[in-house]
C-alpha angles and dihedrals in degrees: 000000000000112000095190115099113239123231094268092049092049089051091050089052091050094048095047091047092050095048096048092044088058101035101033109044121161089262090065092048090051091048091054091051091048092048096246094115133027098200094242094126090054091049089051089054090053091050091051088053091050092239099138088061094049094124096027111110120252089243089060093047101266140109096263099225126145139248089270091065090044090056090049092051094044092051090056092046089050088051088059096040089239109211098198128100091257096115094047093044106036098024101045115006097046095050091049095049092041093052099042113026124093116242100269095047092042093054093047097047098040092042087058090053091052088053092054106275117139131222142187132205125215115196091198107142107155095021090061123042132189132208129189117256114182108298093345143042137256120215128213131188142037128281110212131212095008110178109240090353091140097051106033123110093217134026125210106201122195103208140165115254116217091245092057138259122067135290138192118229121186117203135170110261089234090068094059131065109237123187118190113231126208115266133192088237109056093207094058117090114214119172142181105228119203111201098170110149095005111146120216124198120231091250090063098041122082128181139161139081093299091055092050090055090046092052090052091050093047092049091052090052090048091050092050091049093049090049089052091054090053091050092049092052090047089052090054090052089053092048091053093045093051090052091048097050090048092053103034110088130201126174087004096301136085111271087230088074091066113101095225091053091048090053092052093049092048090050089054091049094049093048091051094047091049093050092045092052091051091049090053090047090051090050090051094050091050092047092050095036088235114183088237089064097110093045092048093050092050092048090051094049093046091049092047090052092050089046096053092049094053095040093049093048095047093039095055092042094051089051088053092243093303089107092076096054118104091238092061119077093218093080091059092064096036087058093048092050093048100044091066093060093078096044125091091358132328126256090261092052093049092045088055091047091051091049091052090050093051093047089050090053095248094124095066 
């Protein structure tokens, strides 16, 4: 595997960074938290740039890029604390539909995303069950902490059929009852989605061994994408800290000249670079369907969790505590980095998953 980004990937990174720097400044993020903006104009910009269909095949109306490019884009969006449904749609819903849906359903659902529709994925097997009802299915249960579950147009629910295994059931959001839950980051939409009694037609319900494998692949891609968002936000914290320690003076010199401060900044840099490399590795394994895919995704999520903890702690300390005040931009990106820790498995959970994979010989 080649860990160096090629020319097209570097250009994608540059373009995404430039667009979000212009279209998603801290003032917009604050406005979304305060309720003065809902981010729809920014989402429309993404749609016009064909970003929601980044990993949708050209045959289905998308750009046809891989999970590597998705990781690159999500890191830059994390760096800007993007308040749109991009992560839930492109980073979770699209991989699940792409991996599990038959051709006709896939083209219809992903074509809608490319046209601007939004989606959310709920990996809720166990919490949500499904039973056959004539030529369709009926769902029962509540999926908790579904990213963008309260503002998506469609919901892809991973549930447990009565006969065993897992299935994916796509329903219109209007047929479910979604309640937004409080989140550490005010721009992130997390919802508890009650699908009790929701009926799903056979053309939007997929089960079987192939679907189970597709769910596992989609979840790994979603985990890698979420880790990339955390890394991007951590990078923005470091950028702000570096500017601060260069400008802030004590005893007539910049505080960045003090050895203890230098050590803290270097520790932040090393943690970010380690986590970024693991995110790129995870993206590569997903793109190539490498058997180490699950291990790589867990390593990336664990490293991103470790990274955000260290970066947040050092960042706030180097700002003298001012970094956690609402008036300072640092808290925006600290919140974005931290909110991902509790989603799709914590660092501790993924570290344990990685250990199990290595002990089982899946890391060779």
